[in-house]
N, C-alpha and C positions, 0 to 999 in steps of 0.2 A: 591447686589442680581442681578442675571442675568435674563433678560427677555427671553421670547420665541423667539424674533427676533434675539438676540445675540447667543442663542442656535442653531437656525437655520443656522445662518451664520457660526459658528464654526463646525457644521456638514458638510455643504457645503464646506468649506474650507478644511476639512480632507479628504473627498471624492475627491475634485479635486486635493489634493496632492497626494492621493493614485493613481488616473488616470495618473497624470503627471509621477509619478515614475514608473508606469506599462509601459507607452509609452516609457520612457527613457530606461527601460530595454530591450524592443524590439528593440530600436534604436542601443542600444550597441551591441546586439546580431547580427544586421545586419551590423553594421559597422566594427566589429572586422575583419571578412574576407575580407572586401572591403579594410581596411588599411593594412592589413598584406600582401595581394597578390602582390602589386606593390613592396614591400620591397623583398619579397621572389623571385619575377621574376628579379629584379634588381641585387641581389647578385647571382642568377644562372647565369645570362648574364655575370658577372663579373668572376665567376668561370670558365665558358667555354672559355671566352677570355684568362684568365690566363694559363688555360690548353693547348690552342693552342700555345700561344707565349711562348718561353722559357724566363724565367726570373731568377734572382738571387735567390737562395733558402732561403736566410735570409730575403730578401723583401717579398718572397711568404710566408714564415712563420709568418711574422709580419702582412702582410695583412689578412691572414687566422685567426690569433688570433683576430684581430680587428673586422673582419666580424662576428666571432662567438661571441665575447663578445656584439656586437651591436644587433645581433639576439636575444641572450639571454635577454639583457636589454628590447628590445622592447616587446619581448614576456611575460616577467614578468610584465612589465608596464601595457601592456593591459589586462593580467590576474588579476592584482590588481584592475584596474578600473572596470572589470567586476564583480569582488567579492564584491567590495564596493557597487555597484549599485544592485547587487542582494541581498546582506545583508540588505540594506535600504529597498528593496522591500519586503523582508520577515519579517522585524522587523516593517513594517508600521502599520499592524493591532495591534500589541503590543503597539505602540505609540498612535494609535487612542483610544485603550482602557485605556491608561494611562490619555489621555486628558479627556475622558468621566468620568472616576473616579474622576479626580480632580474637574470636573464641579459639579458632585454629591456630592462630599465633601464640596465644596463651597456653595451649596444649600441644605445643609442637613436638615434644618429646614422645607423647602418646601417639600423636596422629602420624608422624613420619614412619614409624614401623608398619602401621595399617596401610599407609599410601604404598610403601615398598612393596608389601605383600599383595596388594591389589594389583600393582603394576607387574609383578612377577607372575601372578595368577593368570590375569586377563590378556597380558600383551606378550610375555615371553613364552609361557607354555602354550598359548592358543596360536601363536605365530600369526596374529592378525595384522601386525605392522608389516611383515613381509608379504603378506597376501595382498594387502592394500598398496603397497608399493608395485608389486607385479601387475595388479589390475590398472593401476594409473599408467604404467608403462605400455601396457597393451592398448589402453584407451588413447594415449598419445601417439602411439605408431599408427593405430587405425585411423585416427584423425588426420595424420600427416599423409597417409597414403590415399583415403577415400575423398578427402576434400578437394584435390586436384582433379580427381576423376570426375567427381560430381560437377565441379565447375566446367570441365572440359566437355562433358556430356550436354549440360545445359547450353553451353554457347554453340556447341555444334548443332543441336536440335533448333535453336533459335535462328542460327545463321543459315541452316541448309534451305529452308524455304526460299528465302531471299536470294540465295545464290542461284537456285534452279530456276526461280522465276526471272531472274535477271538474265541467266544464260539462254533461257527459252525466248524471252520477249524482246531482248535487245537486237537480235538478229531478224531481218525481214524473212528470210527464208524459214527460219524456225517458227516465227509468227503464224506464217501461212500454213505451216503443217500443223500446228496446234488448233488452228481454226478447222482444217480438214478433219483432224481427229474428232474434235467436238462435234461437227456436223454429221460425221458417219456414226458417232455414238448416238446422236438424236435419231438419225434414220433408223438404227438399230432398235432402240427403245420402241419408236412408232411401230415397226414391223412386228416386235414382240407382243405389243399391245394388241395390234390387229389380229394376230394369231390366236392369242389368248380368247379375244371376243368371238372369234370366229369358231 
């Protein structure tokens, strides 16, 4: 049976491991450009020297192949290290969860009464599950009622302008009446403007 002191020790250890891996991830992210920059500068200097001085083409080819292989291997190695550290950093909460579940499994006789008491106190006495179920039913019924009304109103508003314009413009008599109404409104605005000015 695990006491509270050992549980606190395990939690503290898990948190310390998490912090250490977090710091290692940041350190690797900082260290990667620091390590690769001198290698890059060194090989660029060697390339510029070989470009200035004429050498045997076979030797230059071999040196170029070796340099490219070394660059590729160093890049792959650093990428692999970063991926391992990051994967460990990402999987650390899962590992902590597994450790906590194993502790719970080892102390199931002690934990089950506590869980039952918590369920009775926070779920049964507070009636929270029934309240959530009623709220879910209210939301479901409201959604089923108001969604068709919303769709109908949007469709009606969107199609009403087109229907009215189609009704008025397709007929020649209606078109001439619309033109007459627009002309009379223009005359009215001109008359009102002249009256205000005068």
